[in-house]
PDB file with SEQRES, HELIX, SHEET and CRYST1 records, atoms N, CA, C and O in Angstrom:
SEQRES   1 A   79  MET GLY TRP ARG SER ARG GLY THR ALA ARG ARG THR ARG          
SEQRES   2 A   79  CYS PRO LYS GLY TYR ARG ARG SER ASP GLU ARG ILE GLN          
SEQRES   3 A   79  GLU GLU ILE ASN ASP ARG LEU THR GLU HIS GLY ASP ILE          
SEQRES   4 A   79  ASP ALA THR GLU ILE MET VAL LYS VAL ASN GLY GLY VAL          
SEQRES   5 A   79  ALA THR LEU THR GLY THR VAL ASP ASP ARG ASN ALA LYS          
SEQRES   6 A   79  ARG LEU ALA GLU ASP LEU ALA GLU SER PRO PRO SER ALA          
SEQRES   7 A   79  ASP                                                          
HELIX    1 AA1 ASP A   22  GLU A   35  1                                  14    
HELIX    2 AA2 ARG A   62  GLU A   73  1                                  12    
SHEET    1 AA1 2 ILE A  44  ASN A  49  0                                        
SHEET    2 AA1 2 VAL A  52  GLY A  57 -1                                        
CRYST1    1.000    1.000    1.000  90.00  90.00  90.00 P 1           1          
ATOM      1  N   MET A   1      79.957  69.181 124.556  1.00  0.00           N  
ATOM      2  CA  MET A   1      79.694  69.472 123.169  1.00  0.00           C  
ATOM      3  C   MET A   1      81.008  69.789 122.491  1.00  0.00           C  
ATOM      4  O   MET A   1      81.767  70.625 122.982  1.00  0.00           O  
ATOM      5  N   GLY A   2      81.295  69.144 121.377  1.00  0.00           N  
ATOM      6  CA  GLY A   2      82.519  69.385 120.632  1.00  0.00           C  
ATOM      7  C   GLY A   2      82.322  70.424 119.560  1.00  0.00           C  
ATOM      8  O   GLY A   2      81.193  70.771 119.211  1.00  0.00           O  
ATOM      9  N   TRP A   3      83.418  70.915 119.043  1.00  0.00           N  
ATOM     10  CA  TRP A   3      83.387  71.896 117.964  1.00  0.00           C  
ATOM     11  C   TRP A   3      83.309  71.175 116.637  1.00  0.00           C  
ATOM     12  O   TRP A   3      84.003  70.180 116.428  1.00  0.00           O  
ATOM     13  N   ARG A   4      82.480  71.660 115.746  1.00  0.00           N  
ATOM     14  CA  ARG A   4      82.384  71.109 114.403  1.00  0.00           C  
ATOM     15  C   ARG A   4      82.452  72.243 113.394  1.00  0.00           C  
ATOM     16  O   ARG A   4      81.927  73.334 113.615  1.00  0.00           O  
ATOM     17  N   SER A   5      83.099  71.961 112.307  1.00  0.00           N  
ATOM     18  CA  SER A   5      83.191  72.953 111.235  1.00  0.00           C  
ATOM     19  C   SER A   5      82.020  72.791 110.299  1.00  0.00           C  
ATOM     20  O   SER A   5      81.605  71.671 110.000  1.00  0.00           O  
ATOM     21  N   ARG A   6      81.480  73.910 109.833  1.00  0.00           N  
ATOM     22  CA  ARG A   6      80.388  73.876 108.867  1.00  0.00           C  
ATOM     23  C   ARG A   6      80.861  74.424 107.527  1.00  0.00           C  
ATOM     24  O   ARG A   6      80.195  75.269 106.928  1.00  0.00           O  
ATOM     25  N   GLY A   7      81.984  73.956 107.066  1.00  0.00           N  
ATOM     26  CA  GLY A   7      82.505  74.443 105.797  1.00  0.00           C  
ATOM     27  C   GLY A   7      83.343  75.683 105.982  1.00  0.00           C  
ATOM     28  O   GLY A   7      83.889  75.933 107.057  1.00  0.00           O  
ATOM     29  N   THR A   8      83.433  76.438 104.943  1.00  0.00           N  
ATOM     30  CA  THR A   8      84.248  77.649 104.956  1.00  0.00           C  
ATOM     31  C   THR A   8      83.589  78.726 105.811  1.00  0.00           C  
ATOM     32  O   THR A   8      82.408  79.035 105.646  1.00  0.00           O  
ATOM     33  N   ALA A   9      84.362  79.284 106.714  1.00  0.00           N  
ATOM     34  CA  ALA A   9      83.837  80.355 107.579  1.00  0.00           C  
ATOM     35  C   ALA A   9      83.639  81.622 106.766  1.00  0.00           C  
ATOM     36  O   ALA A   9      84.437  81.915 105.876  1.00  0.00           O  
ATOM     37  N   ARG A  10      82.617  82.356 107.051  1.00  0.00           N  
ATOM     38  CA  ARG A  10      82.364  83.641 106.394  1.00  0.00           C  
ATOM     39  C   ARG A  10      83.009  84.750 107.191  1.00  0.00           C  
ATOM     40  O   ARG A  10      82.940  84.768 108.420  1.00  0.00           O  
ATOM     41  N   ARG A  11      83.632  85.668 106.495  1.00  0.00           N  
ATOM     42  CA  ARG A  11      84.315  86.780 107.162  1.00  0.00           C  
ATOM     43  C   ARG A  11      83.342  87.764 107.786  1.00  0.00           C  
ATOM     44  O   ARG A  11      83.754  88.580 108.611  1.00  0.00           O  
ATOM     45  N   THR A  12      82.084  87.719 107.428  1.00  0.00           N  
ATOM     46  CA  THR A  12      81.137  88.695 107.951  1.00  0.00           C  
ATOM     47  C   THR A  12      80.578  88.306 109.307  1.00  0.00           C  
ATOM     48  O   THR A  12      79.856  89.093 109.920  1.00  0.00           O  
ATOM     49  N   ARG A  13      80.890  87.119 109.790  1.00  0.00           N  
ATOM     50  CA  ARG A  13      80.383  86.675 111.088  1.00  0.00           C  
ATOM     51  C   ARG A  13      81.525  86.669 112.102  1.00  0.00           C  
ATOM     52  O   ARG A  13      82.395  85.798 112.072  1.00  0.00           O  
ATOM     53  N   CYS A  14      81.506  87.635 112.979  1.00  0.00           N  
ATOM     54  CA  CYS A  14      82.572  87.785 113.961  1.00  0.00           C  
ATOM     55  C   CYS A  14      82.122  87.225 115.303  1.00  0.00           C  
ATOM     56  O   CYS A  14      80.926  87.078 115.556  1.00  0.00           O  
ATOM     57  N   PRO A  15      83.080  86.916 116.153  1.00  0.00           N  
ATOM     58  CA  PRO A  15      82.727  86.473 117.499  1.00  0.00           C  
ATOM     59  C   PRO A  15      81.968  87.572 118.248  1.00  0.00           C  
ATOM     60  O   PRO A  15      82.156  88.762 117.995  1.00  0.00           O  
ATOM     61  N   LYS A  16      81.131  87.155 119.151  1.00  0.00           N  
ATOM     62  CA  LYS A  16      80.327  88.086 119.951  1.00  0.00           C  
ATOM     63  C   LYS A  16      81.247  89.102 120.646  1.00  0.00           C  
ATOM     64  O   LYS A  16      82.226  88.732 121.294  1.00  0.00           O  
ATOM     65  N   GLY A  17      80.913  90.368 120.498  1.00  0.00           N  
ATOM     66  CA  GLY A  17      81.670  91.424 121.156  1.00  0.00           C  
ATOM     67  C   GLY A  17      82.908  91.888 120.407  1.00  0.00           C  
ATOM     68  O   GLY A  17      83.576  92.823 120.848  1.00  0.00           O  
ATOM     69  N   TYR A  18      83.229  91.256 119.284  1.00  0.00           N  
ATOM     70  CA  TYR A  18      84.413  91.629 118.521  1.00  0.00           C  
ATOM     71  C   TYR A  18      84.193  92.957 117.801  1.00  0.00           C  
ATOM     72  O   TYR A  18      83.125  93.201 117.240  1.00  0.00           O  
ATOM     73  N   ARG A  19      85.215  93.810 117.824  1.00  0.00           N  
ATOM     74  CA  ARG A  19      85.154  95.077 117.101  1.00  0.00           C  
ATOM     75  C   ARG A  19      86.557  95.479 116.690  1.00  0.00           C  
ATOM     76  O   ARG A  19      87.471  95.489 117.515  1.00  0.00           O  
ATOM     77  N   ARG A  20      86.734  95.811 115.416  1.00  0.00           N  
ATOM     78  CA  ARG A  20      88.038  96.279 114.951  1.00  0.00           C  
ATOM     79  C   ARG A  20      88.302  97.681 115.505  1.00  0.00           C  
ATOM     80  O   ARG A  20      87.387  98.491 115.655  1.00  0.00           O  
ATOM     81  N   SER A  21      89.553  97.939 115.797  1.00  0.00           N  
ATOM     82  CA  SER A  21      89.915  99.261 116.327  1.00  0.00           C  
ATOM     83  C   SER A  21      89.807 100.304 115.215  1.00  0.00           C  
ATOM     84  O   SER A  21      89.888  99.983 114.029  1.00  0.00           O  
ATOM     85  N   ASP A  22      89.624 101.547 115.622  1.00  0.00           N  
ATOM     86  CA  ASP A  22      89.567 102.651 114.661  1.00  0.00           C  
ATOM     87  C   ASP A  22      90.849 102.695 113.829  1.00  0.00           C  
ATOM     88  O   ASP A  22      90.803 102.936 112.623  1.00  0.00           O  
ATOM     89  N   GLU A  23      91.983 102.463 114.473  1.00  0.00           N  
ATOM     90  CA  GLU A  23      93.271 102.490 113.778  1.00  0.00           C  
ATOM     91  C   GLU A  23      93.339 101.407 112.711  1.00  0.00           C  
ATOM     92  O   GLU A  23      93.846 101.644 111.615  1.00  0.00           O  
ATOM     93  N   ARG A  24      92.835 100.231 113.024  1.00  0.00           N  
ATOM     94  CA  ARG A  24      92.854  99.125 112.052  1.00  0.00           C  
ATOM     95  C   ARG A  24      91.941  99.431 110.861  1.00  0.00           C  
ATOM     96  O   ARG A  24      92.300  99.165 109.714  1.00  0.00           O  
ATOM     97  N   ILE A  25      90.781  99.981 111.135  1.00  0.00           N  
ATOM     98  CA  ILE A  25      89.848 100.340 110.065  1.00  0.00           C  
ATOM     99  C   ILE A  25      90.489 101.406 109.172  1.00  0.00           C  
ATOM    100  O   ILE A  25      90.441 101.304 107.946  1.00  0.00           O  
ATOM    101  N   GLN A  26      91.086 102.422 109.786  1.00  0.00           N  
ATOM    102  CA  GLN A  26      91.730 103.497 109.020  1.00  0.00           C  
ATOM    103  C   GLN A  26      92.850 102.946 108.155  1.00  0.00           C  
ATOM    104  O   GLN A  26      92.963 103.309 106.984  1.00  0.00           O  
ATOM    105  N   GLU A  27      93.670 102.085 108.708  1.00  0.00           N  
ATOM    106  CA  GLU A  27      94.778 101.501 107.943  1.00  0.00           C  
ATOM    107  C   GLU A  27      94.259 100.688 106.757  1.00  0.00           C  
ATOM    108  O   GLU A  27      94.809 100.769 105.658  1.00  0.00           O  
ATOM    109  N   GLU A  28      93.214  99.915 106.975  1.00  0.00           N  
ATOM    110  CA  GLU A  28      92.663  99.102 105.885  1.00  0.00           C  
ATOM    111  C   GLU A  28      92.105  99.967 104.756  1.00  0.00           C  
ATOM    112  O   GLU A  28      92.328  99.678 103.581  1.00  0.00           O  
ATOM    113  N   ILE A  29      91.382 101.024 105.113  1.00  0.00           N  
ATOM    114  CA  ILE A  29      90.830 101.914 104.087  1.00  0.00           C  
ATOM    115  C   ILE A  29      91.959 102.614 103.339  1.00  0.00           C  
ATOM    116  O   ILE A  29      91.919 102.717 102.113  1.00  0.00           O  
ATOM    117  N   ASN A  30      92.956 103.092 104.059  1.00  0.00           N  
ATOM    118  CA  ASN A  30      94.104 103.737 103.413  1.00  0.00           C  
ATOM    119  C   ASN A  30      94.806 102.769 102.459  1.00  0.00           C  
ATOM    120  O   ASN A  30      95.204 103.161 101.362  1.00  0.00           O  
ATOM    121  N   ASP A  31      94.959 101.514 102.869  1.00  0.00           N  
ATOM    122  CA  ASP A  31      95.578 100.503 102.008  1.00  0.00           C  
ATOM    123  C   ASP A  31      94.757 100.288 100.742  1.00  0.00           C  
ATOM    124  O   ASP A  31      95.314 100.200  99.647  1.00  0.00           O  
ATOM    125  N   ARG A  32      93.436 100.203 100.886  1.00  0.00           N  
ATOM    126  CA  ARG A  32      92.574  99.997  99.715  1.00  0.00           C  
ATOM    127  C   ARG A  32      92.695 101.166  98.737  1.00  0.00           C  
ATOM    128  O   ARG A  32      92.816 100.964  97.529  1.00  0.00           O  
ATOM    129  N   LEU A  33      92.661 102.374  99.264  1.00  0.00           N  
ATOM    130  CA  LEU A  33      92.770 103.556  98.417  1.00  0.00           C  
ATOM    131  C   LEU A  33      94.133 103.626  97.721  1.00  0.00           C  
ATOM    132  O   LEU A  33      94.223 104.012  96.556  1.00  0.00           O  
ATOM    133  N   THR A  34      95.172 103.257  98.432  1.00  0.00           N  
ATOM    134  CA  THR A  34      96.530 103.290  97.888  1.00  0.00           C  
ATOM    135  C   THR A  34      96.717 102.248  96.802  1.00  0.00           C  
ATOM    136  O   THR A  34      97.356 102.523  95.787  1.00  0.00           O  
ATOM    137  N   GLU A  35      96.174 101.059  96.997  1.00  0.00           N  
ATOM    138  CA  GLU A  35      96.416  99.944  96.087  1.00  0.00           C  
ATOM    139  C   GLU A  35      95.530  99.957  94.848  1.00  0.00           C  
ATOM    140  O   GLU A  35      95.849  99.283  93.868  1.00  0.00           O  
ATOM    141  N   HIS A  36      94.443 100.692  94.860  1.00  0.00           N  
ATOM    142  CA  HIS A  36      93.531 100.684  93.718  1.00  0.00           C  
ATOM    143  C   HIS A  36      94.107 101.523  92.592  1.00  0.00           C  
ATOM    144  O   HIS A  36      94.467 102.683  92.789  1.00  0.00           O  
ATOM    145  N   GLY A  37      94.190 100.930  91.414  1.00  0.00           N  
ATOM    146  CA  GLY A  37      94.822 101.594  90.275  1.00  0.00           C  
ATOM    147  C   GLY A  37      93.990 102.664  89.596  1.00  0.00           C  
ATOM    148  O   GLY A  37      94.516 103.415  88.775  1.00  0.00           O  
ATOM    149  N   ASP A  38      92.698 102.757  89.915  1.00  0.00           N  
ATOM    150  CA  ASP A  38      91.834 103.710  89.217  1.00  0.00           C  
ATOM    151  C   ASP A  38      91.542 104.976  90.012  1.00  0.00           C  
ATOM    152  O   ASP A  38      90.657 105.750  89.646  1.00  0.00           O  
ATOM    153  N   ILE A  39      92.275 105.190  91.086  1.00  0.00           N  
ATOM    154  CA  ILE A  39      92.012 106.390  91.890  1.00  0.00           C  
ATOM    155  C   ILE A  39      93.327 106.996  92.374  1.00  0.00           C  
ATOM    156  O   ILE A  39      94.234 106.279  92.795  1.00  0.00           O  
ATOM    157  N   ASP A  40      93.418 108.311  92.310  1.00  0.00           N  
ATOM    158  CA  ASP A  40      94.553 109.039  92.872  1.00  0.00           C  
ATOM    159  C   ASP A  40      94.115 109.539  94.239  1.00  0.00           C  
ATOM    160  O   ASP A  40      93.343 110.492  94.348  1.00  0.00           O  
ATOM    161  N   ALA A  41      94.619 108.883  95.282  1.00  0.00           N  
ATOM    162  CA  ALA A  41      94.170 109.170  96.636  1.00  0.00           C  
ATOM    163  C   ALA A  41      95.083 110.136  97.385  1.00  0.00           C  
ATOM    164  O   ALA A  41      94.982 110.253  98.606  1.00  0.00           O  
ATOM    165  N   THR A  42      95.966 110.825  96.678  1.00  0.00           N  
ATOM    166  CA  THR A  42      96.936 111.679  97.350  1.00  0.00           C  
ATOM    167  C   THR A  42      96.300 112.848  98.111  1.00  0.00           C  
ATOM    168  O   THR A  42      96.917 113.384  99.031  1.00  0.00           O  
ATOM    169  N   GLU A  43      95.095 113.247  97.748  1.00  0.00           N  
ATOM    170  CA  GLU A  43      94.427 114.360  98.425  1.00  0.00           C  
ATOM    171  C   GLU A  43      93.247 113.901  99.294  1.00  0.00           C  
ATOM    172  O   GLU A  43      92.408 114.717  99.677  1.00  0.00           O  
ATOM    173  N   ILE A  44      93.179 112.604  99.604  1.00  0.00           N  
ATOM    174  CA  ILE A  44      92.089 112.062 100.444  1.00  0.00           C  
ATOM    175  C   ILE A  44      92.630 111.818 101.849  1.00  0.00           C  
ATOM    176  O   ILE A  44      93.703 111.240 102.020  1.00  0.00           O  
ATOM    177  N   MET A  45      91.877 112.264 102.848  1.00  0.00           N  
ATOM    178  CA  MET A  45      92.225 111.997 104.241  1.00  0.00           C  
ATOM    179  C   MET A  45      91.135 111.096 104.832  1.00  0.00           C  
ATOM    180  O   MET A  45      89.942 111.332 104.637  1.00  0.00           O  
ATOM    181  N   VAL A  46      91.569 110.063 105.554  1.00  0.00           N  
ATOM    182  CA  VAL A  46      90.648 109.126 106.187  1.00  0.00           C  
ATOM    183  C   VAL A  46      90.730 109.316 107.697  1.00  0.00           C  
ATOM    184  O   VAL A  46      91.812 109.254 108.280  1.00  0.00           O  
ATOM    185  N   LYS A  47      89.588 109.547 108.322  1.00  0.00           N  
ATOM    186  CA  LYS A  47      89.494 109.609 109.784  1.00  0.00           C  
ATOM    187  C   LYS A  47      88.448 108.602 110.223  1.00  0.00           C  
ATOM    188  O   LYS A  47      87.410 108.453 109.579  1.00  0.00           O  
ATOM    189  N   VAL A  48      88.720 107.916 111.316  1.00  0.00           N  
ATOM    190  CA  VAL A  48      87.772 106.940 111.862  1.00  0.00           C  
ATOM    191  C   VAL A  48      87.571 107.247 113.334  1.00  0.00           C  
ATOM    192  O   VAL A  48      88.533 107.394 114.088  1.00  0.00           O  
ATOM    193  N   ASN A  49      86.303 107.343 113.735  1.00  0.00           N  
ATOM    194  CA  ASN A  49      85.972 107.616 115.126  1.00  0.00           C  
ATOM    195  C   ASN A  49      84.776 106.740 115.509  1.00  0.00           C  
ATOM    196  O   ASN A  49      83.701 106.852 114.922  1.00  0.00           O  
ATOM    197  N   GLY A  50      84.973 105.886 116.481  1.00  0.00           N  
ATOM    198  CA  GLY A  50      83.900 105.014 116.929  1.00  0.00           C  
ATOM    199  C   GLY A  50      83.441 104.036 115.856  1.00  0.00           C  
ATOM    200  O   GLY A  50      82.278 103.634 115.830  1.00  0.00           O  
ATOM    201  N   GLY A  51      84.360 103.654 114.971  1.00  0.00           N  
ATOM    202  CA  GLY A  51      84.028 102.710 113.919  1.00  0.00           C  
ATOM    203  C   GLY A  51      83.399 103.336 112.692  1.00  0.00           C  
ATOM    204  O   GLY A  51      83.040 102.630 111.750  1.00  0.00           O  
ATOM    205  N   VAL A  52      83.260 104.666 112.691  1.00  0.00           N  
ATOM    206  CA  VAL A  52      82.658 105.370 111.559  1.00  0.00           C  
ATOM    207  C   VAL A  52      83.766 106.094 110.803  1.00  0.00           C  
ATOM    208  O   VAL A  52      84.484 106.913 111.378  1.00  0.00           O  
ATOM    209  N   ALA A  53      83.902 105.791 109.512  1.00  0.00           N  
ATOM    210  CA  ALA A  53      84.942 106.396 108.688  1.00  0.00           C  
ATOM    211  C   ALA A  53      84.410 107.627 107.974  1.00  0.00           C  
ATOM    212  O   ALA A  53      83.281 107.645 107.484  1.00  0.00           O  
ATOM    213  N   THR A  54      85.250 108.659 107.926  1.00  0.00           N  
ATOM    214  CA  THR A  54      84.932 109.875 107.201  1.00  0.00           C  
ATOM    215  C   THR A  54      86.065 110.162 106.234  1.00  0.00           C  
ATOM    216  O   THR A  54      87.230 110.208 106.627  1.00  0.00           O  
ATOM    217  N   LEU A  55      85.718 110.358 104.952  1.00  0.00           N  
ATOM    218  CA  LEU A  55      86.700 110.715 103.952  1.00  0.00           C  
ATOM    219  C   LEU A  55      86.544 112.196 103.622  1.00  0.00           C  
ATOM    220  O   LEU A  55      85.432 112.679 103.406  1.00  0.00           O  
ATOM    221  N   THR A  56      87.666 112.912 103.584  1.00  0.00           N  
ATOM    222  CA  THR A  56      87.641 114.323 103.196  1.00  0.00           C  
ATOM    223  C   THR A  56      88.751 114.543 102.180  1.00  0.00           C  
ATOM    224  O   THR A  56      89.696 113.759 102.089  1.00  0.00           O  
ATOM    225  N   GLY A  57      88.622 115.615 101.426  1.00  0.00           N  
ATOM    226  CA  GLY A  57      89.644 115.940 100.449  1.00  0.00           C  
ATOM    227  C   GLY A  57      89.053 116.121  99.072  1.00  0.00           C  
ATOM    228  O   GLY A  57      87.856 116.362  98.915  1.00  0.00           O  
ATOM    229  N   THR A  58      89.916 116.000  98.070  1.00  0.00           N  
ATOM    230  CA  THR A  58      89.470 116.185  96.686  1.00  0.00           C  
ATOM    231  C   THR A  58      89.952 115.030  95.817  1.00  0.00           C  
ATOM    232  O   THR A  58      90.991 114.422  96.072  1.00  0.00           O  
ATOM    233  N   VAL A  59      89.166 114.748  94.785  1.00  0.00           N  
ATOM    234  CA  VAL A  59      89.507 113.762  93.761  1.00  0.00           C  
ATOM    235  C   VAL A  59      89.211 114.370  92.407  1.00  0.00           C  
ATOM    236  O   VAL A  59      88.659 115.466  92.316  1.00  0.00           O  
ATOM    237  N   ASP A  60      89.579 113.659  91.358  1.00  0.00           N  
ATOM    238  CA  ASP A  60      89.467 114.203  90.004  1.00  0.00           C  
ATOM    239  C   ASP A  60      88.035 114.409  89.524  1.00  0.00           C  
ATOM    240  O   ASP A  60      87.745 115.381  88.827  1.00  0.00           O  
ATOM    241  N   ASP A  61      87.140 113.496  89.896  1.00  0.00           N  
ATOM    242  CA  ASP A  61      85.770 113.595  89.388  1.00  0.00           C  
ATOM    243  C   ASP A  61      84.802 112.800  90.270  1.00  0.00           C  
ATOM    244  O   ASP A  61      85.206 112.165  91.245  1.00  0.00           O  
ATOM    245  N   ARG A  62      83.545 112.849  89.913  1.00  0.00           N  
ATOM    246  CA  ARG A  62      82.497 112.189  90.686  1.00  0.00           C  
ATOM    247  C   ARG A  62      82.677 110.665  90.734  1.00  0.00           C  
ATOM    248  O   ARG A  62      82.388 110.035  91.751  1.00  0.00           O  
ATOM    249  N   ASN A  63      83.154 110.079  89.629  1.00  0.00           N  
ATOM    250  CA  ASN A  63      83.390 108.634  89.623  1.00  0.00           C  
ATOM    251  C   ASN A  63      84.458 108.241  90.640  1.00  0.00           C  
ATOM    252  O   ASN A  63      84.322 107.220  91.314  1.00  0.00           O  
ATOM    253  N   ALA A  64      85.509 109.033  90.756  1.00  0.00           N  
ATOM    254  CA  ALA A  64      86.556 108.772  91.739  1.00  0.00           C  
ATOM    255  C   ALA A  64      86.015 108.904  93.157  1.00  0.00           C  
ATOM    256  O   ALA A  64      86.397 108.146  94.048  1.00  0.00           O  
ATOM    257  N   LYS A  65      85.126 109.868  93.360  1.00  0.00           N  
ATOM    258  CA  LYS A  65      84.496 110.048  94.676  1.00  0.00           C  
ATOM    259  C   LYS A  65      83.695 108.806  95.035  1.00  0.00           C  
ATOM    260  O   LYS A  65      83.815 108.287  96.144  1.00  0.00           O  
ATOM    261  N   ARG A  66      82.890 108.335  94.118  1.00  0.00           N  
ATOM    262  CA  ARG A  66      82.086 107.131  94.366  1.00  0.00           C  
ATOM    263  C   ARG A  66      82.960 105.915  94.597  1.00  0.00           C  
ATOM    264  O   ARG A  66      82.666 105.095  95.466  1.00  0.00           O  
ATOM    265  N   LEU A  67      84.042 105.788  93.820  1.00  0.00           N  
ATOM    266  CA  LEU A  67      84.948 104.673  93.982  1.00  0.00           C  
ATOM    267  C   LEU A  67      85.587 104.696  95.367  1.00  0.00           C  
ATOM    268  O   LEU A  67      85.672 103.659  96.024  1.00  0.00           O  
ATOM    269  N   ALA A  68      86.033 105.856  95.814  1.00  0.00           N  
ATOM    270  CA  ALA A  68      86.627 105.988  97.150  1.00  0.00           C  
ATOM    271  C   ALA A  68      85.612 105.595  98.227  1.00  0.00           C  
ATOM    272  O   ALA A  68      85.962 104.901  99.182  1.00  0.00           O  
ATOM    273  N   GLU A  69      84.377 106.027  98.081  1.00  0.00           N  
ATOM    274  CA  GLU A  69      83.332 105.675  99.043  1.00  0.00           C  
ATOM    275  C   GLU A  69      83.089 104.162  99.035  1.00  0.00           C  
ATOM    276  O   GLU A  69      82.959 103.543 100.091  1.00  0.00           O  
ATOM    277  N   ASP A  70      83.030 103.576  97.839  1.00  0.00           N  
ATOM    278  CA  ASP A  70      82.793 102.131  97.743  1.00  0.00           C  
ATOM    279  C   ASP A  70      83.951 101.338  98.375  1.00  0.00           C  
ATOM    280  O   ASP A  70      83.719 100.332  99.044  1.00  0.00           O  
ATOM    281  N   LEU A  71      85.166 101.784  98.165  1.00  0.00           N  
ATOM    282  CA  LEU A  71      86.312 101.110  98.759  1.00  0.00           C  
ATOM    283  C   LEU A  71      86.272 101.180 100.279  1.00  0.00           C  
ATOM    284  O   LEU A  71      86.612 100.215 100.964  1.00  0.00           O  
ATOM    285  N   ALA A  72      85.850 102.338 100.804  1.00  0.00           N  
ATOM    286  CA  ALA A  72      85.767 102.507 102.250  1.00  0.00           C  
ATOM    287  C   ALA A  72      84.653 101.653 102.855  1.00  0.00           C  
ATOM    288  O   ALA A  72      84.781 101.180 103.984  1.00  0.00           O  
ATOM    289  N   GLU A  73      83.567 101.454 102.117  1.00  0.00           N  
ATOM    290  CA  GLU A  73      82.415 100.708 102.630  1.00  0.00           C  
ATOM    291  C   GLU A  73      82.522  99.203 102.448  1.00  0.00           C  
ATOM    292  O   GLU A  73      81.765  98.459 103.072  1.00  0.00           O  
ATOM    293  N   SER A  74      83.437  98.734 101.611  1.00  0.00           N  
ATOM    294  CA  SER A  74      83.502  97.305 101.339  1.00  0.00           C  
ATOM    295  C   SER A  74      83.925  96.531 102.583  1.00  0.00           C  
ATOM    296  O   SER A  74      84.607  97.070 103.455  1.00  0.00           O  
ATOM    297  N   PRO A  75      83.513  95.252 102.660  1.00  0.00           N  
ATOM    298  CA  PRO A  75      83.839  94.447 103.851  1.00  0.00           C  
ATOM    299  C   PRO A  75      85.334  94.231 103.999  1.00  0.00           C  
ATOM    300  O   PRO A  75      86.087  94.401 103.040  1.00  0.00           O  
ATOM    301  N   PRO A  76      85.764  93.858 105.193  1.00  0.00           N  
ATOM    302  CA  PRO A  76      87.189  93.605 105.442  1.00  0.00           C  
ATOM    303  C   PRO A  76      87.751  92.567 104.479  1.00  0.00           C  
ATOM    304  O   PRO A  76      87.058  91.634 104.073  1.00  0.00           O  
ATOM    305  N   SER A  77      89.015  92.747 104.122  1.00  0.00           N  
ATOM    306  CA  SER A  77      89.655  91.804 103.217  1.00  0.00           C  
ATOM    307  C   SER A  77      89.909  90.478 103.919  1.00  0.00           C  
ATOM    308  O   SER A  77      89.906  90.399 105.148  1.00  0.00           O  
ATOM    309  N   ALA A  78      90.127  89.442 103.125  1.00  0.00           N  
ATOM    310  CA  ALA A  78      90.336  88.089 103.658  1.00  0.00           C  
ATOM    311  C   ALA A  78      91.813  87.761 103.744  1.00  0.00           C  
ATOM    312  O   ALA A  78      92.233  86.685 103.318  1.00  0.00           O  
ATOM    313  N   ASP A  79      92.617  88.680 104.295  1.00  0.00           N  
ATOM    314  CA  ASP A  79      94.074  88.457 104.417  1.00  0.00           C  
ATOM    315  C   ASP A  79      94.374  87.314 105.341  1.00  0.00           C  
ATOM    316  O   ASP A  79      95.540  86.987 105.560  1.00  0.00           O  
TER     317      ASP A  79                                                      
END                                                                             
């Protein structure tokens, strides 16, 4: 059986058994928080354990809190 492409691959479908390391997840979330222009992330700490991210710290308001959570929950970037 040969390999065939079915168009553009989706980033949400990973090979069986694939899992990003905690360090990689933490780095990606930190990058998202740093690069987003609508949030001051200087007082946010990101910890990842077993693939579960926890954000702690303070932000300016509830909207910033929600934005930080949304950035942490968004799917991996297509770099």
